[in-house]
C-alpha positions as CSV (number, residue, x, y, z in Angstrom):
1,M,0.0,0.0,0.0
2,S,1.2,3.5,-0.7
3,A,0.6,6.7,1.1
4,P,-2.8,8.1,0.4
5,Q,-3.2,11.0,-2.0
6,P,-5.9,13.6,-1.9
7,P,-8.3,12.9,-4.7
8,A,-8.5,15.3,-7.6
9,S,-11.8,16.5,-8.9
10,P,-12.7,15.3,-12.4
11,D,-12.5,18.9,-13.5
12,E,-8.9,19.3,-12.8
13,S,-7.4,16.0,-13.9
14,P,-8.1,12.9,-15.9
15,G,-10.1,11.7,-12.9
16,G,-9.1,8.1,-13.0
17,A,-8.8,7.9,-16.8
18,G,-6.0,5.5,-17.7
19,P,-3.0,6.9,-19.5
20,Q,-2.9,6.6,-23.2
21,A,-0.5,4.5,-25.2
22,G,3.0,6.0,-25.0
23,D,2.3,7.8,-21.7
24,T,3.9,5.2,-19.5
25,L,7.5,5.1,-18.3
26,T,7.7,1.4,-17.7
27,T,9.7,-1.2,-19.5
28,D,10.1,-5.0,-19.0
29,P,13.3,-5.2,-17.0
30,R,13.9,-8.7,-18.4
31,Q,14.7,-7.1,-21.8
32,D,17.9,-8.4,-23.4
33,P,20.6,-5.7,-22.9
34,G,21.6,-6.1,-26.5
35,A,18.3,-5.1,-28.0
36,G,16.2,-1.9,-27.5
37,A,12.4,-1.7,-27.1
38,G,10.1,0.6,-28.8
39,G,12.9,2.2,-30.9
40,R,15.0,2.7,-27.8
41,P,18.7,1.9,-28.2
42,A,20.0,-1.0,-26.1
43,P,21.2,0.2,-22.7
44,F,24.7,-1.0,-23.5
45,R,24.9,0.8,-26.8
46,A,23.4,3.9,-25.0
47,L,26.2,3.6,-22.4
48,L,28.8,3.4,-25.1
49,A,27.3,6.5,-26.7
50,M,27.4,8.4,-23.5
51,L,31.1,7.3,-23.1
52,A,31.8,8.5,-26.7
53,H,30.8,12.0,-25.7
54,H,33.8,12.1,-23.4
55,R,36.2,10.2,-25.6
56,G,39.0,12.7,-25.2
57,A,39.2,12.3,-21.4
58,L,38.6,8.6,-21.8
59,T,41.4,8.3,-24.2
60,V,43.8,10.0,-21.7
61,A,42.6,7.6,-19.0
62,V,43.1,4.6,-21.3
63,V,46.6,5.7,-22.2
64,L,47.5,6.2,-18.5
65,S,46.0,2.8,-17.8
66,L,48.0,1.1,-20.6
67,F,51.2,2.8,-19.4
68,G,50.6,1.7,-15.9
69,A,49.8,-1.9,-17.1
70,V,53.2,-2.0,-19.1
71,L,55.1,-0.7,-16.0
72,G,53.3,-3.3,-13.8
73,L,54.3,-6.1,-16.2
74,A,57.9,-4.9,-16.1
75,Q,58.2,-5.2,-12.3
76,P,58.3,-9.1,-12.1
77,M,60.9,-9.1,-14.8
78,V,63.1,-6.8,-12.8
79,I,62.4,-9.0,-9.7
80,N,63.5,-12.1,-11.7
81,E,66.7,-10.4,-12.7
82,I,67.4,-9.3,-9.1
83,I,66.9,-12.9,-7.9
84,G,69.2,-14.2,-10.6
85,R,72.0,-11.8,-9.8
86,I,72.0,-12.2,-6.0
87,G,75.4,-13.4,-4.9
88,Q,76.8,-12.8,-8.5
89,G,76.9,-9.0,-8.7
90,A,75.6,-5.6,-7.8
91,V,71.9,-5.3,-7.8
92,T,71.6,-1.6,-6.6
93,G,70.7,-0.4,-10.0
94,L,67.9,-2.9,-10.4
95,V,66.5,-2.0,-7.0
96,V,66.4,1.7,-7.9
97,L,64.8,0.7,-11.2
98,L,62.1,-1.3,-9.4
99,I,61.3,1.5,-6.9
100,G,61.1,3.9,-9.8
101,L,58.6,1.6,-11.7
102,L,56.5,1.5,-8.5
103,L,56.5,5.2,-8.1
104,V,55.7,6.0,-11.7
105,S,53.0,3.3,-11.8
106,S,51.4,4.8,-8.7
107,A,51.5,8.3,-10.2
108,L,49.9,7.0,-13.4
109,S,47.1,5.3,-11.3
110,A,46.5,8.5,-9.5
111,G,46.2,10.4,-12.7
112,Q,43.8,7.9,-14.1
113,I,41.6,8.0,-11.1
114,Y,41.4,11.8,-11.2
115,V,40.6,11.9,-14.9
116,M,37.9,9.2,-14.7
117,T,36.3,10.8,-11.5
118,R,36.2,14.1,-13.3
119,T,34.8,12.6,-16.5
120,A,32.1,10.7,-14.5
121,E,31.0,13.9,-12.8
122,A,30.8,15.6,-16.2
123,A,28.8,12.7,-17.7
124,V,26.4,12.8,-14.7
125,L,26.1,16.6,-15.1
126,S,25.2,16.2,-18.8
127,T,22.7,13.5,-18.1
128,R,21.0,15.4,-15.3
129,Q,20.8,18.5,-17.4
130,Q,19.2,16.6,-20.2
131,L,16.8,14.9,-17.8
132,V,15.8,18.2,-16.3
133,A,15.2,19.8,-19.6
134,R,13.1,16.7,-20.7
135,M,11.1,16.5,-17.5
136,L,10.1,20.1,-17.7
137,R,8.8,19.7,-21.3
138,L,7.0,16.4,-21.2
139,P,3.4,16.4,-22.3
140,V,1.0,17.0,-19.3
141,R,-0.4,13.5,-19.8
142,I,3.0,12.1,-18.5
143,Y,2.6,14.0,-15.3
144,D,-1.0,12.8,-15.0
145,A,0.1,9.2,-15.3
146,H,3.3,9.2,-13.2
147,R,4.2,10.3,-9.7
148,T,6.7,13.0,-9.4
149,G,8.8,11.2,-6.8
150,D,9.6,8.4,-9.3
151,L,10.7,11.0,-11.8
152,V,12.9,12.7,-9.2
153,T,14.5,9.3,-8.4
154,R,15.5,8.8,-12.0
155,L,17.3,12.2,-11.8
156,G,19.1,11.3,-8.6
157,S,20.0,7.8,-7.7
158,D,19.7,6.4,-11.2
159,T,22.2,8.8,-12.7
160,T,24.5,8.0,-9.7
161,L,24.5,4.5,-10.7
162,V,25.4,5.4,-14.3
163,R,28.3,7.4,-12.8
164,Q,29.8,4.2,-11.5
165,A,30.2,2.9,-14.9
166,F,32.8,5.5,-15.5
167,T,34.7,5.3,-12.1
168,G,34.5,1.4,-11.9
169,G,33.7,0.3,-15.3
170,L,34.9,0.2,-18.8
171,V,38.2,2.0,-18.6
172,D,39.4,0.1,-15.5
173,A,38.4,-3.1,-17.5
174,V,40.4,-2.0,-20.5
175,G,43.5,-1.4,-18.4
176,G,43.0,-4.5,-16.4
177,A,42.6,-6.6,-19.6
178,V,45.8,-5.3,-21.0
179,T,47.7,-6.2,-17.8
180,M,46.1,-9.6,-17.8
181,V,46.9,-10.3,-21.4
182,G,50.5,-9.2,-21.0
183,A,50.9,-11.4,-17.9
184,V,49.3,-14.4,-19.6
185,V,51.9,-14.0,-22.6
186,L,54.8,-13.8,-20.1
187,M,53.5,-16.7,-18.1
188,L,53.3,-18.7,-21.4
189,L,57.0,-18.0,-22.1
190,I,57.8,-19.2,-18.6
191,D,55.7,-22.5,-18.4
192,P,52.8,-23.3,-20.7
193,L,51.6,-26.3,-18.6
194,M,51.0,-24.2,-15.5
195,L,49.3,-21.5,-17.7
196,L,46.8,-23.9,-19.1
197,I,45.8,-24.9,-15.6
198,V,45.3,-21.3,-14.6
199,L,43.3,-20.5,-17.7
200,A,41.0,-23.4,-17.1
201,V,40.2,-22.2,-13.6
202,V,39.7,-18.6,-14.9
203,A,37.4,-19.7,-17.7
204,V,35.1,-21.5,-15.6
205,T,34.9,-18.6,-13.2
206,M,34.3,-16.1,-16.0
207,I,31.4,-18.1,-17.4
208,A,29.8,-18.1,-13.9
209,V,30.3,-14.4,-13.4
210,I,28.9,-13.4,-16.8
211,T,25.8,-15.6,-16.3
212,A,25.1,-14.4,-12.8
213,S,25.7,-10.7,-13.7
214,S,22.9,-10.8,-16.2
215,L,20.6,-10.9,-13.2
216,L,22.0,-7.7,-11.8
217,Q,20.5,-5.5,-14.6
218,R,17.1,-7.0,-14.1
219,Y,17.2,-6.7,-10.3
220,T,18.7,-3.2,-10.4
221,T,15.9,-1.9,-12.6
222,K,13.3,-3.4,-10.2
223,A,15.1,-2.0,-7.1
224,Q,15.3,1.6,-8.6
225,E,11.5,1.3,-9.4
226,A,10.9,0.3,-5.9
227,V,13.0,3.3,-4.5
228,G,11.1,5.5,-6.9
229,A,7.8,4.3,-5.6
230,L,9.0,4.9,-2.0
231,G,10.2,8.5,-2.9
232,A,6.9,9.3,-4.6
233,G,4.9,8.0,-1.6
234,M,7.0,10.1,0.8
235,D,6.7,13.2,-1.5
236,R,2.8,12.8,-1.3
237,A,2.9,12.2,2.4
238,L,4.9,15.5,3.0
239,V,2.6,17.4,0.7
240,A,-0.4,16.3,2.8
241,V,1.3,16.1,6.2
242,R,-1.0,18.6,7.8
243,T,-4.0,16.5,6.6
244,I,-2.4,13.4,7.8
245,R,-1.8,14.8,11.3
246,A,-5.2,16.3,11.5
247,T,-6.9,12.9,10.7
248,G,-4.4,10.9,12.9
249,A,-3.4,8.8,9.9
250,Q,0.3,8.7,10.7
251,D,0.2,5.0,11.4
252,Q,-1.8,4.3,8.2
253,V,0.6,6.3,6.1
254,E,3.6,4.9,7.8
255,A,2.4,1.3,7.1
256,G,2.0,2.2,3.4
257,L,5.4,3.7,3.1
258,G,6.8,0.8,5.2
259,T,5.4,-1.6,2.5
260,D,7.2,0.4,-0.2
261,A,10.4,0.4,1.8
262,D,10.1,-3.4,2.3
263,R,9.7,-3.9,-1.4
264,A,12.9,-1.8,-2.0
265,Y,14.7,-3.8,0.7
266,R,13.6,-7.1,-0.8
267,Q,15.0,-6.1,-4.3
268,G,18.2,-4.8,-2.6
269,V,18.6,-8.2,-0.9
270,R,18.2,-10.0,-4.3
271,I,21.0,-7.9,-5.7
272,A,23.1,-8.6,-2.5
273,R,22.7,-12.4,-3.1
274,V,24.1,-12.0,-6.7
275,E,26.9,-9.8,-5.6
276,A,27.7,-12.2,-2.7
277,L,28.4,-14.8,-5.4
278,L,30.1,-12.5,-7.9
279,Y,32.7,-10.6,-5.9
280,P,34.3,-13.6,-4.1
281,A,34.6,-15.4,-7.5
282,S,37.9,-13.8,-8.6
283,G,39.5,-14.4,-5.2
284,L,38.3,-18.1,-5.3
285,A,39.7,-18.5,-8.7
286,M,43.1,-17.0,-7.9
287,Q,43.4,-18.9,-4.6
288,A,42.8,-22.2,-6.4
289,S,45.2,-21.3,-9.1
290,F,47.8,-20.2,-6.6
291,L,47.6,-23.5,-4.7
292,I,47.8,-25.4,-8.0
293,V,50.7,-23.5,-9.2
294,L,52.5,-23.9,-5.9
295,G,52.0,-27.7,-6.0
296,V,52.8,-28.1,-9.7
297,G,55.4,-25.5,-9.8
298,G,57.2,-26.9,-6.7
299,A,57.3,-30.3,-8.3
300,R,58.7,-28.9,-11.6
301,V,61.4,-27.0,-9.7
302,A,62.3,-30.1,-7.8
303,A,62.5,-32.0,-11.2
304,G,64.7,-29.2,-12.6
305,D,62.2,-28.3,-15.3
306,I,62.2,-24.6,-14.3
307,A,64.3,-22.4,-12.1
308,V,63.3,-20.9,-8.8
309,A,63.4,-17.4,-10.2
310,D,61.0,-18.4,-13.0
311,L,58.6,-19.9,-10.5
312,V,58.7,-16.7,-8.5
313,S,58.1,-14.6,-11.6
314,F,55.2,-16.9,-12.6
315,V,53.6,-16.5,-9.2
316,L,54.0,-12.7,-9.4
317,Y,52.3,-12.7,-12.9
318,L,49.6,-14.8,-11.4
319,F,48.9,-12.1,-8.9
320,M,49.0,-9.6,-11.7
321,V,46.3,-11.6,-13.5
322,S,44.2,-11.9,-10.2
323,M,44.1,-8.1,-9.7
324,P,42.8,-7.1,-13.2
325,L,40.5,-10.1,-13.2
326,G,38.9,-8.8,-10.0
327,T,38.7,-5.5,-11.8
328,I,37.1,-7.0,-14.8
329,F,34.5,-8.9,-12.6
330,S,33.7,-5.7,-10.7
331,A,33.4,-3.8,-14.0
332,V,30.9,-6.4,-15.4
333,T,28.6,-6.1,-12.4
334,T,28.9,-2.3,-12.2
335,I,28.1,-1.9,-15.9
336,R,25.2,-4.3,-15.5
337,Q,23.8,-2.2,-12.7
338,A,24.4,1.0,-14.7
339,M,22.6,-0.4,-17.6
340,G,19.6,-1.2,-15.4
341,A,19.5,2.4,-14.2
342,L,20.1,3.7,-17.7
343,L,17.1,1.8,-18.9
344,R,14.9,3.9,-16.6
345,I,16.6,7.2,-17.7
346,Q,15.9,6.2,-21.3
347,Q,12.3,5.7,-20.5
348,V,12.2,9.4,-19.8
349,M,14.5,10.5,-22.6
350,E,12.6,8.5,-25.3
351,Q,9.3,10.3,-24.5
352,D,8.2,12.8,-27.1
353,L,8.3,16.4,-25.8
354,E,5.4,18.7,-25.8
355,P,5.2,19.8,-29.4
356,T,6.7,23.3,-30.2
357,G,6.6,25.5,-33.2
358,G,3.6,26.9,-35.1
359,T,2.3,30.4,-35.8
360,P,3.1,33.0,-33.2
361,A,0.0,34.0,-31.3
362,A,-1.2,37.5,-31.9
363,P,-2.4,39.6,-28.9
364,A,-6.0,38.7,-29.3
365,H,-8.6,39.5,-26.6
366,D,-11.5,37.1,-27.4
367,L,-11.9,33.3,-27.4
368,T,-14.3,31.0,-29.2
369,F,-15.1,27.3,-28.8
370,E,-16.5,25.7,-32.0
371,G,-17.8,22.1,-31.5
372,V,-15.0,21.1,-29.2
373,S,-15.0,17.4,-27.9
374,F,-12.2,16.0,-25.7
375,S,-11.5,12.8,-23.7
376,Y,-8.5,12.0,-21.6
377,D,-8.4,8.4,-22.2
378,G,-9.7,8.3,-25.8
379,E,-12.9,6.6,-24.6
380,K,-14.9,8.5,-22.0
381,P,-15.7,12.1,-23.2
382,V,-15.2,15.0,-20.9
383,L,-16.4,17.6,-23.3
384,E,-18.9,17.0,-26.2
385,D,-19.6,19.5,-28.9
386,V,-18.9,22.5,-26.8
387,S,-19.5,25.9,-28.4
388,F,-19.4,29.5,-26.9
389,H,-17.7,32.8,-27.4
390,V,-15.8,34.8,-24.8
391,P,-16.0,38.6,-25.8
392,A,-13.0,40.8,-25.6
393,G,-12.6,42.9,-22.4
394,K,-15.5,41.2,-20.6
395,K,-15.8,38.8,-17.6
396,T,-17.0,35.4,-18.4
397,A,-17.8,32.8,-15.7
398,L,-17.9,29.0,-16.2
399,V,-20.3,27.3,-13.7
400,G,-21.7,23.9,-13.3
401,P,-21.8,20.8,-11.2
402,S,-18.3,19.2,-10.3
403,G,-17.1,17.2,-13.2
404,S,-19.0,19.1,-15.8
405,G,-15.6,20.1,-17.7
406,K,-15.0,23.5,-16.5
407,S,-11.3,23.1,-15.4
408,T,-10.7,21.0,-18.5
409,T,-11.9,23.8,-20.7
410,L,-9.2,26.1,-19.3
411,A,-6.6,23.3,-19.7
412,L,-7.5,23.1,-23.4
413,I,-7.2,26.8,-23.9
414,E,-3.7,26.6,-22.5
415,R,-3.1,23.6,-24.8
416,F,-2.0,21.4,-22.0
417,Y,-3.9,18.8,-24.0
418,D,-5.0,18.8,-27.7
419,I,-8.8,18.5,-28.5
420,D,-10.2,15.6,-30.3
421,A,-12.7,17.5,-32.5
422,G,-13.7,21.0,-33.2
423,R,-11.7,24.3,-32.9
424,I,-10.7,26.7,-30.3
425,L,-10.0,30.2,-31.8
426,L,-7.8,32.9,-30.2
427,G,-9.2,35.8,-32.0
428,A,-9.2,34.7,-35.5
429,Q,-6.3,32.2,-35.1
430,D,-6.8,28.5,-34.6
431,A,-5.1,27.5,-31.3
432,A,-4.1,24.2,-32.7
433,E,-1.9,26.0,-35.2
434,L,-0.3,28.3,-32.6
435,D,3.1,28.1,-31.0
436,R,2.3,27.0,-27.4
437,A,4.8,29.4,-25.8
438,S,3.4,32.4,-27.6
439,L,-0.1,31.3,-26.8
440,R,0.6,31.0,-23.1
441,A,2.2,34.5,-23.3
442,V,-1.2,35.8,-24.4
443,V,-3.3,33.8,-22.1
444,G,-2.5,34.0,-18.4
445,Y,-3.6,31.1,-16.1
446,V,-4.0,30.8,-12.3
447,E,-4.6,27.3,-11.1
448,Q,-7.1,26.3,-8.4
449,E,-4.2,25.5,-6.1
450,A,-2.1,28.5,-6.8
451,A,1.5,27.4,-7.2
452,V,4.0,29.0,-4.9
453,L,7.6,28.0,-5.1
454,A,9.9,27.7,-2.1
455,G,12.0,30.7,-2.2
456,T,11.6,34.5,-1.9
457,V,8.6,36.7,-2.9
458,R,10.8,38.2,-5.6
459,E,11.6,34.8,-7.1
460,N,8.0,33.9,-7.2
461,L,7.0,37.1,-8.9
462,Q,9.8,37.0,-11.4
463,L,8.9,33.4,-12.4
464,G,8.9,33.4,-16.2
465,A,10.1,37.1,-16.3
466,P,13.3,37.6,-14.4
467,E,13.9,41.0,-15.9
468,I,11.0,42.6,-13.8
469,N,12.4,45.0,-11.3
470,D,11.6,45.5,-7.7
471,E,9.4,48.6,-8.4
472,R,7.1,46.6,-10.7
473,C,6.9,43.8,-8.1
474,W,5.8,46.1,-5.4
475,W,3.3,47.7,-7.8
476,A,1.8,44.3,-8.5
477,L,1.7,43.4,-4.8
478,E,-0.1,46.7,-4.1
479,R,-2.7,45.9,-6.7
480,V,-3.6,42.6,-5.1
481,N,-3.5,44.0,-1.5
482,L,-0.4,42.2,-0.4
483,R,2.2,45.0,-0.1
484,S,1.7,45.5,3.6
485,R,1.9,41.8,4.3
486,F,5.5,41.6,3.0
487,E,6.6,45.1,4.1
488,E,6.1,43.9,7.6
489,A,8.4,40.9,7.0
490,D,11.6,41.1,4.9
491,G,10.1,42.8,1.8
492,L,10.7,41.0,-1.5
493,D,13.3,38.9,0.2
494,T,10.7,37.3,2.5
495,V,11.3,33.6,2.3
496,L,8.2,31.4,1.6
497,G,8.0,27.8,2.7
498,D,7.7,24.8,0.4
499,R,4.5,25.3,-1.7
500,G,3.9,28.6,0.1
501,M,2.8,27.0,3.4
502,S,3.8,30.1,5.3
503,L,0.9,31.9,3.5
504,S,-2.8,31.5,3.8
505,G,-4.8,30.1,0.9
506,G,-6.0,33.6,0.0
507,Q,-2.5,35.1,0.1
508,R,-1.3,32.3,-2.2
509,Q,-4.1,33.1,-4.7
510,R,-3.4,36.8,-4.6
511,L,0.4,36.2,-5.0
512,A,-0.4,34.1,-8.1
513,L,-2.6,36.9,-9.4
514,A,0.2,39.5,-8.9
515,R,2.5,37.2,-10.9
516,M,-0.1,37.1,-13.7
517,L,-0.5,40.8,-13.5
518,L,3.2,41.2,-14.1
519,M,2.9,39.0,-17.2
520,D,0.5,41.5,-18.6
521,T,-1.5,39.1,-20.7
522,P,-4.6,40.3,-22.6
523,I,-6.6,37.2,-21.5
524,L,-6.6,35.9,-17.8
525,M,-8.1,32.7,-16.7
526,L,-8.8,31.8,-13.0
527,D,-9.7,28.4,-11.9
528,E,-11.9,28.6,-8.8
529,P,-10.0,31.4,-7.1
530,T,-12.1,31.6,-4.0
531,S,-13.1,27.9,-3.5
532,A,-11.1,27.3,-0.4
533,V,-11.0,30.6,1.4
534,D,-13.1,32.4,4.0
535,S,-15.4,35.4,3.4
536,Q,-12.8,38.0,4.3
537,N,-10.1,36.5,2.1
538,E,-12.8,36.0,-0.6
539,Q,-13.6,39.7,-0.7
540,L,-9.8,40.5,-0.9
541,I,-9.4,38.1,-3.8
542,L,-12.4,39.5,-5.7
543,D,-10.9,42.9,-5.3
544,A,-7.6,41.7,-6.6
545,I,-9.4,40.1,-9.5
546,D,-11.1,43.4,-10.3
547,A,-7.7,45.1,-10.1
548,T,-6.0,42.7,-12.5
549,A,-9.0,42.4,-14.9
550,Q,-9.0,46.0,-15.9
551,G,-8.4,46.2,-19.7
552,R,-8.3,42.4,-19.9
553,T,-10.6,39.5,-20.9
554,L,-11.4,37.4,-17.8
555,V,-12.5,33.8,-17.7
556,V,-13.3,32.5,-14.2
557,V,-14.3,29.0,-13.2
558,A,-16.5,29.7,-10.2
559,H,-18.0,27.7,-7.4
560,R,-19.3,30.6,-5.3
561,L,-22.3,32.9,-6.3
562,S,-20.5,36.0,-5.2
563,T,-17.8,35.4,-7.8
564,V,-20.2,35.5,-10.9
565,T,-23.1,37.8,-10.2
566,D,-21.2,40.7,-11.8
567,A,-20.1,38.6,-14.8
568,D,-20.9,40.0,-18.2
569,Q,-21.6,36.4,-19.3
570,I,-22.2,33.2,-17.4
571,I,-21.8,29.8,-19.2
572,V,-23.6,26.9,-17.5
573,M,-21.9,23.5,-18.1
574,N,-23.3,20.1,-17.3
575,N,-22.0,16.7,-18.3
576,G,-19.4,18.2,-20.6
577,R,-21.9,20.3,-22.5
578,V,-23.0,23.9,-22.6
579,E,-26.5,23.9,-21.1
580,A,-27.2,27.6,-20.9
581,T,-25.5,31.0,-21.4
582,G,-26.5,34.4,-20.2
583,T,-26.3,36.9,-17.3
584,H,-27.1,36.1,-13.7
585,T,-30.5,37.7,-14.0
586,E,-31.3,35.9,-17.2
587,L,-30.1,32.5,-16.1
588,L,-32.2,32.7,-12.9
589,E,-35.2,32.9,-15.2
590,T,-34.2,30.5,-18.0
591,S,-31.9,27.9,-16.5
592,P,-33.4,25.4,-13.8
593,L,-29.9,24.1,-13.2
594,Y,-28.4,27.5,-12.6
595,R,-31.4,28.5,-10.4
596,D,-30.8,25.4,-8.3
597,L,-27.1,26.0,-7.9
598,A,-27.7,29.7,-7.1
599,S,-30.4,28.9,-4.5
600,R,-27.8,26.8,-2.7
601,Q,-25.2,29.5,-3.1
602,L,-23.1,26.8,-4.7
603,L,-22.2,26.8,-8.4
604,G,-20.1,23.6,-8.6
């Protein structure tokens, strides 16, 4: 069970409608890593493409790794020569050479680690920047179908796993492979028989590691999905923490989050089981090889087939095989985990962005709906053959029972969704042909739950228009009767809590109105601006609306009679259709539904 989420009204969301095809961010984690799905490149190829973007730094790291491998391979040869010369001549020069090889090898290793760590951070930065840009521009349907906490997890922990592919992945494996191949060649020159024994043990171990590591990608994907679900549940719980406290639901929510946490734990344990088998594998292979080499090698020394110095060199090369072999095993598991996380990142990156482009919107002041129909899920209609006209410079109110399509109407005007049939005209322009950004610069929109960002008052007012100066900010606050509220605090530097929790509902609405006032759009839409405030705040908001509406076309979704009585036009909606249009006085006489709503002082 997950933490409960406050239900959304049918007007303001799909209202339980299932996401359409292409709106989901899930993929079968059992997918073969060598093949993509739905046109997506395979995770391994995508990882290689990511590495290719940093090929300059990676080339430097590989070169450093190769030089380090060569110097490492030279060390047993020097030791062999030192052993051979003991008692026969001076070895001081060889000792100095050995120390030099060790120091230079260490320096090269340090350089490689720095280059790879820096490259890893650059790769993660680039990936996160791309994800941020993508997440902010996805179609609204994606946000309807997915929890924000899961999307945030893809930005955080998933990209961190991809980072490990750089710091403990491919490049280390390349250097390790060079060292191992060089050591194997030199071991072949010393004693082919003992080499065959070592290779047999290593081959069996490699097959086991590669087979078991294939499970890691699958388990990692599931584990990250579980962590995403936990993050999403916690995010929802924190948003509704006051409601949870007020209803005494802490234990209930805790139990739901505990279930999500347990699921993440169980997936983590599955990964731990695989890793517990993989990581000791290289050590076990090398221990078995070492014991066999000591036994066989000791017998061959006793038989005079090889010299003691050669046996020592062979053992040293054996250790030089074991270290890179461990590195390669580790790289395989790390890359598998990175591929599992990368799959989730790709699920976001492959989504089509909200379409851009089109004809620039002219600064029109009127709106027209012509036979508009719309459905969230392609099946159940929310609007059917809706037609009406919003005259320029007038106040138009949309009223009707909950679920009648009022908030959906505003969302369609903003082109958060595209209509299924009909036309929406902005002036004489078809909204479907307009560039979304320019359309939204003409049509201002204040949501029912006015968005206030954590930060200062200034940052909230400058959202979308950072060039606005302090004088204009104070002017806007004055118009919505909020100036004194912030003058008594820290002025425009007053810090607002997360989601504006330090403000009342009415203050949040008025701050959002001030922001729209600064955008200076000819058309302004308000979604239930007084639905959750007391009578005193209601009047303040109504005064603020009057102040912002001067010279503008105003469209208001209203639930309270006081909001609509002075409207120039009231459109009554019911079951996704326009049932009546007129003024307050006219509708009281001609519309039974409006008369019923008005008699109860409740218009939705």
